[in-house]
N, C-alpha and C positions, 0 to 999 in steps of 0.2 A: 261599570257603576259600583262604587264601594257599598259594602253592606254595613248597616248600622244596627247596633244591638244595645238595649238597656241591660244593665247588670245589677238588678236590685238584690241578687243573692250574695253580693260582696259585702263583707264586713271590713271595718278599717280600725286599726289600733294605732294611736299616735303616741310617740315617746319623745320627750324633750328634756333639756337640762344638761348640766355639765358632765354628768355621769351616765348619760343615756347610752353612749357607744360602749363603754366598758361593761355596763350592766348587760346589754344585749349580747355582747361577745361571750359573756359567761353563761348565757342561758341557751343559745341557739346553736344549731349544728353548722351553720355557715360562718365564714370568716368575716365578721362584722368590721374588725379593725382594717381589713384590706378593702372595704367597700368605699370607693371614691365618690365624692359628690357628682351627681349626674349619672350614677350607675345604679342598677338594681340587680338583685340576685334571688334565686329560689333558696328555700331553706326549710327547716323543720324544728319543732319543739318536742322534746322527748321526756318520758318518765325517767326516774333514776335507773330503771331496768333497761333503758335504751329503746323503748317502744314509742313509736311516733304518736303524739297527741294531735298534731296539726301540721300541715304544710302551708306555706305562705309565699308571697312575693314581698321582698323587703327592699326599700330604697331610702336614700337620704334626701332631705329637702331642707335647705338652710342648715340650721343647727339641730334639726330633729330627724326622726325616722318614722316611717309608716310601714305597717304590716297589713297586707291585704289577704284575707282568708275567708272561708265561707261564713256568712252571717250567723248561722245557727251555732257556730263554735266561738264566736267573738267574745261573748260575755264570760264563758268559763275559762278561756285562755287568758283573757285580760285579768281576771281574778287571780288565776294561778301565778301569773307574772308578778302581780302586785304583792303577793305574799312574800316574794323574794327580794323586793326592793330594799327592805330594811333601812339602812342609813344612807343608801345611795341618793345622791342629789339628782333625782330624775322624776319626771311626772309622766304618768300613763293615763290615757283617756280614750273614750270612745270617740273616734274622729268621724264616724259614719255620718252623723247629722250635718257635718260641715261640707260634705262633698257628694256630688252625683257621679256615679261611675258608669261609663259607657264604653263600648268597643266599636272599632271600625277596622274592616279589612277588605282587601281587594288590591288589584295591581296599581290602581291610582290612589290608594288610601293616603299615602304620604303627602302627595300634592294637595289632596282635599283637606287634610288636617292643617297643612301650612296656610292654605287660603283662608280657612275658617278661623284659625286661632293665631296665625302669625308666626308659628314655630312648629317644628317637627324634628324629632331626633333622627340622626343620620345613620346610626349603627344599632345592631341588636342589643337589647338590655340597656339601652341609654334612656335617660330621663331628661326632658326639657320642661322648663317652667315658664309660665307667664304670670301676670298679676292675678289672674283668675283661674288658672288651670295648671295641672301637672299632666304631662304627656309621656307615655311609656311606649317605646317600640319593643315589643316582645320578639318579633321576627320580621323578616321582610314582608311588607304589605299587611302587617297586623299591629294595631295600636290600641292600647288601653288608656282611657282619658278620664281624668277626674276634674270635674267642673265645680268651682266654688258656688254654693247656694247663694252667697252674697255677691256674686259676680254679675257681669253683664248678661241679662237674659237673652240677648240676641245671639250670643255665641252658640247656644244650644241649637237655635234654629238654623244657623249657618252650617253647623255640623250635620244636621239632618237633611238639609236641602240637597237634592240631587243624589240621594242614597236609597237603597232598598232596605227596608226594615226586616230583621230576622229575630228569632226568639233567642232567649238565653241558652236554650238547649243547643243551639247551633254553635254558640261560643264554647260551650262545654265540649262539643264534638271536636272543635279545633284544638283544644287542649289535649284531648285524647289522641288525636292524630299526630300531635307534636310530642307525645310521650311524656306529658307533664301530669304527675299524679295530684289528685286533690283528696286529702283525707277528710272523711265525713264521719258522723256519729257511729254508723255501723262498723267502721273500720279503724276506729281509734284503738291504740294499743295492740294492734294485730301484727305490726311489722317493725323491724329495725330499718333505719333509713335506706340501707343498701338494697333491701328487698323491693323497694319502689323506685330504685335507680336514682336516688338523690345524689349519689356520688358521681353519676354520669352527666348530670345537668347543672353542676356547679353549686349544689345545695348542701354539700357535706365536705368539711375540711378535716384532713387527718393530721394537720400540722399545727392547729391552733391549741389553745389551752383547754382546761376542763370546762365541761358543761354537763347538765344532767344526762346520765346514761353514757357518757363519753368512754368510760372504761370498757363497757360491753360492746359498744359500737366499734371501738378500735380493735378489741380482741377478735371480733368477727372478721375484720379486715386483715389484720396482720397474721392471724393463724389460718386464714383461708377456709373458714367454716361456713361460708355463705352457700346455702343450698337452694335458695329461691331467688328469682329475678322477675322483674315486671316485663310483660310482653303485650303487644298489641294483637287483638284477636277480634274476629267477626262472628256473630251468631245470626244465622239466617232466620230462625224462628224462635219465638219466645220473648220474654221481657226480663233480661238479667238486671240485677240490682247490686249495688255495693254490699259486700258481705256474703253474697252467695258463694257456696263452696263448689269447687271443681274436682273432677275425678279423672284418673288415667289408669289404663290397664296395669301398669307396672306397680301400682300401689293398691289395687283391688278396692276394698271398701274404705280405705283410708283416704281422706281428702288430699289432693295433690296441689291445691291452690285456692285462691279466693279472688273474687271480683273486687277491684279497687274502684273503678269508675265505669259507667255504662251510659250510653245515650243513643237515641235513634240515629241511624246513618242515612244520609240523603238518598242513597240508592236502595234503601230498604233494610230491614233487619236492624241489628244493634252493633255498634263498634264499642269495644271495651278495652280497658287496661286491666290486666290480671297478673297478680303475683303467683307464679307457678314454680313448682319444683323443677330445677334445671333439667334433670334427667327426664322428667315427664314431658317437658316442652320439646326436648330433643326427639322424643319418640313421635311427636306430631299428632298424638291422639289425646285430646282434652275434652271432657264432657261436662255438661252443666247440671249441677244439683244432685246427680246420682251417677253411678258407674255406667248405666245404660241411657243416660240423658242425651239431649241434643249435642251434637259435636260442634266444636269451635274450629274456625279456620284461622290459623296463626298467620299474621301478616308481618311484613318487614317493618322494623322500627325505624324512625327517622334518624337514629344515632346508633352507633355500635354498642351492642350489649354483650358483656363478657359472659360466656356460658361454660366456664370451667368450674365444675362442681367440686 
């Protein structure tokens, strides 16, 4: 049985107009010029110092683009982007009121989406559209769906029918287990994109032109100065939160990392994504909030993480 999840914590920014593509390409870390219709990508938006202000999912729809990011960050990121529009022929708007965002996952999720909406993407990071919906396949058996508030009401009921409802926290857990970072207010400006593995999930291009922070991000890459990477870890006791500091014996009282995301794990405890000093992660000893705090268990990431310090 597929699992159905409402995603009210999703914010949505829409951009349209003849200069929307070139404008976004000049602002974001991902290669917007290479993004084909019907495809999506992860990406980030940085300060001039190369520090990540927001991570997002970006896709094209018709002649426009959508950025899906945490709702609490939507207003500030939209405002910052608007400051740089200048004479660009592009319109930026809050698209959240136009769409309802839900998630569906499970072994038969694809067939269920196809029956309910008449379409379903066939490959990962593919986007399919109907008159009243946009359907994104994030991974096998996992779909994010935007339903138009002006569309057919029955399509939502068809999606819900025959599913098990789960909380938004469960969807966040799926992101964590997939190694997909979400920057929130406590972690804004704490990392360069590589520290949260954006280069490993297609959210960072080293061959595109300039964008805010590009020089620092590129220098970190080409000079091999990256000292932190993001790792998957489990904490059996306690309630870790984004922004919490981590410690390891090799650094004593100096923090060795920071929690990026954390959510309850189905089997108990908390699963987290944490940016950790590579040398500290290699030691295998990482503790929460203090040098003698609760120990994390580092888990295998779903993709290969470069650990050359």
